[in-house]
N, C-alpha and C positions, 0 to 999 in steps of 0.2 A: 416551503416552496422548494422547487427543484431547478437547480442551475446548470446550464450545460453549455458545450461548444459543439458546434456542428458546420457541416459543409452542404450546400445547396445550390445545384446548377453552378458549380465550380466556385462557388463564393463562400467564404468562412465567415461564419456569424457566432455571436454568444448572447444568451439571455435565458429566458424562462421556459420550462417545459410546464404546459398547463393541460392536463389531461392527455390528449392525442394529439397536440399540437405543439409547436415551437413559436415564442414570440421574441425578436431581439430587444435588449436593452435599450430604453430610451436615452437620447443624448450621444448615441454612439459608444457607450461604455462597453469595456470588455470585463472579463471575469477578474482579472487583476486589479481593475480600478474598484470593482465591487468589493473585493476583499479588503482593499485599503480603506474603504468607506465603513466597513464593519457592518455586523448583522442588524444592528437597530435601523440602519438605512434602507434595508431591503423592502418594508412594507410600502414605503413611500415610493420607492422606484418602480416596484410593481404597479402601483396607481398610475404612475407616468408612462407604464409601458403597456399595459394590459389592452389597450384599445388599438395598439399598433398593428402591423401586418403579421399575419399568422401563416404558418406553414404546416402541413400535416406532418407529425413526426415521423410517419412511414415513408415520407418522401425524402428525408434528409439522413446522412451519414453521421452519426455521433462521433466525436473526437473524445480525447481525453478531456476531461471537465475542466482541468487547469494545467498551466505550465508551472510546474511547482518551483519556487525559490529553493528548496531543499527537501531533501527525503531523509527522515531519521527513522529507522525500523527498529521497533523493540522486540524483545523476546519474553513475553509477559504471560505466557500460557505454561503452568507446571507440567501439565500433562504433555503437552509438545516435547518439553525438555527431556523429560523421563524417556519418551519413546526414542528420541533422536540419539540422545546419549547411549542408549541400548547397542543401536546400530553402529556409533562410532567407538565406542569404549568397551563394548561387550557385556555392559551391565547398565540396568536402569539407575541413573543417579542424577540427583540436583546439587548442584555445588551450593555449599552455605552463603556464598557471595551472592547468588541469584536473589535469595530472599531480601538483601538488604537495599536494593534500589532497582527500578525498572531499567535494564540496560538496554542499550541500543547502539546501532552502527550507522554511519552514513552512507546510502547508496547513490546511484548516478541519477540526477534529475534530466540529464539528455537523452535518456534512451526510454523515455516514457510513451507506451502506446494507448491506445483507446479501445472501445468496445469493437468487436469483431475483426479487429487487426491482426493478421496473422504474424505469429511470433517466427522470427529467425534465429534460432539458438546457436550458440558455438557448437564445434565439434565435440560432443559428450555422450557419455555411455549411460549417463544417469540423470536425466533431465527430469525436472520435479516443478510443482506448482507449490504456492503458499496461499492458503485462504485467509485474508486479513480484512479489518476494517481500516480504511484510510480517514484520519482525523485532519481536518483543514482549517487552518489558522487563519483568522481574520483580524482586523483591527480592533482596539479598545481606546476609546477615548481617554486621554491623560496617562497612558501606559506605554512605556518602551519596550515592554515585553521581555525585560530583564529581571532576573532573581524573582519570579513570581511566587508566592505561596499559593498551596492548594486551593485555598479558598477563593482566590480571585482568578486563578489561572483558568477556571472553566469558562469565564467570559470570553475568552480568547479564542474558543471553539466555535468557529462560524459554522461548520457543517460536517457531514460525513459522506464518504464514497467507498466503493469496493477496491481493494488493493490486491493485486496478485503479485508476488514477488517471486518471479521465475528463479530456478535455481538449477545449477550444474553440480551435482554433488560431487562427482569425482573432482572437478577442477577446486571446488571450495575446500575438500578434504585434504588436498596436496598442499594448498597454499596456508591453511590454518595451521599446518604443522610447523609452520614457520613462526608462529605466536603473532601472526597479524592477519587482517582481513575480517569477513570475507571481502573478496575484491573481484576478481574475474569470474569466481563462481557465481556473481550475482549482478554485475553491472551492466550486463548485455541487455536486460529488459526488465520493466516493471510496467504492469498495466492498471490503470485507474478508470474507473467508469461505474454505471453508465453516465451518471451526473452527480452533482452534490445535493445532498438533500440537507437543509438548514437545520441547525441543531434543535430548534423549537419542535420541529416535526416529530423527533424521536425523543423529547421529554416524557411522554407517557410510558416510556419503557424504562426509564430510571428506576432502580430499586430504592430502597430505604437508605441503603450505604453508598448511593451515587453510582452503582455499576449498571451499565446499559445491557439490559437482559432482552437481546435480541437474538434470534436463531441465525445461524449460518450453516451453509451446506455447500458441497461441492461434488460436481459429477463430472466423470470422464466418460466420453461417449455414451451419455445417457445414463451411466450407472452411478449411484449414489456411492460415493467413496468415504466421505467424512462428514459429520455434522456436530455442531456444540453450540452452547450459549456464550455469547460474547462476555457475559457478566461472570464467565470463569476465569477471566484473566486476574492475575494477583493484585492489579491496582485499577481504580477508577481512571477515566481518561484525563480529568483535571490534573491527576499526580503525574502522568506522563509528561504534561506540558510544564508543570512547575519543575520538574527534574530536567527537562531538555533546556530550560531556561536558567538553571542554575550556574551562575558565574559565566553566564553566556546570554542569548537572546533568542527569542522566537518571533518572527515577522510575518505579515500577511503573506499567504501563498507558501508558507512551509506545510509540509505533509508529515505526520507522525503516523507510521504504521503500528497496529495494535500488536504486531507479531502473530505467528501462525496460531489459529486456535487448535485446540486439542482434539481428540477423538477422530483421527484421520483428516485433520486439516492440511497435511502434505503426505506424500508418499514415503519420505523418509522415516516419519514416526512410525508408519505401518511396517517399513522394512526393519527396523529395530525391534519391533515387537514381535514380527513373524519370524525373525532370523533368517529372512531371505528376501529378494527383490519381489516380493509379492505384495501388492500388484505390481505389475512390470514398470520400468520408467516409462514416461512418455516417449511418443515416437512421432514421426512426420504424418499428418492426418489426424491426429487425435484431437478432439474438442474437449476443452475445459469450460465447464459452466458453473460459475458462482453465483449463489443466491443468498442475499442477506435481507432479513425481515425488516420492512420499513425503508429499505434503500432500493432494492431492485436486484436485477441480475446482470453479470458480466460475462460474456461468452468470446472466447478465442479459439483459435485453431493453430496446432504447430505445423511450422512450414519446414522446409529443407534446411538442414545445418549449414552453416557459413564457415568456410575454412578461412585461416588468416595466416599471414606470413610468419614463419617461425622466428622466435629469439634464441639465440644461442644459450647454452649453459655457461655458467659462470667460469671464468678462466682462473687457472691457478696463479697466484701471485706470490712474489718474492717476500714482501712485507719489508723491504728496504725503506728507511726512514731519509734517504737523502738520494738524489738523482745520481745514477752511474756516471 
């Protein structure tokens, strides 16, 4: 099944996408409530909803398919790390620590946009996209989502969406020299969409080791820039969920980004490999289209950059230990 949020005639609705039409959830439920019910509840909800009022998909404006409780974004593709490190460090290198666990950072759930939305980036000279799969967490009866083992963690995967982790590489590079972040190089925008595809729909693409072998592509202004198989990640998605829950908790509505796929899944990888800003950074008016097999396509346009009030530099301090 496909699950979405949309507006029609000024009214926001949430429900199923059935072919070329959308149908609201029965009982006035929203996506957040359905994620709390869990994947096993979806077939019954569909039976309750399918005869309800339908609207042509072409007549609605799709929104981000959920309002995430949190967003953890992983860095799970070795080829991506090799390329980006070449640009940052001057040599292609993957730290030994990368292989030990599927590392992630938390990004901002309050700046999520949806399909066809216009991105309003910060003032940056190196705007980039990142082509990723978003893993959407749902409830599992009898589980609190804490300290999951990989064998059971997959049950918490409700479905998948496309995730574009927009990046201002110059801002990101500056702040990460402080050994913290990324923060302002990332937190201005994450795009999700066009809908959530329930996990069972992609089960036929799982390989013998549990990796999701679906093709991912990204186009800028109609030109193919990058493509990869999602199964090239270093870990299958249930292990992402297990690691995220280690000494912590995953809850319905959490989104786990796969990390940027390799072979041109972002411009920064190509800049590192090419030794120059080739292809050029994104600019106002550029269209970024992401297509992931079994999920759909996500299209956005870059809008005008937004300036922000300046923050002063750090002041020299005396380091006195008592007040003068």
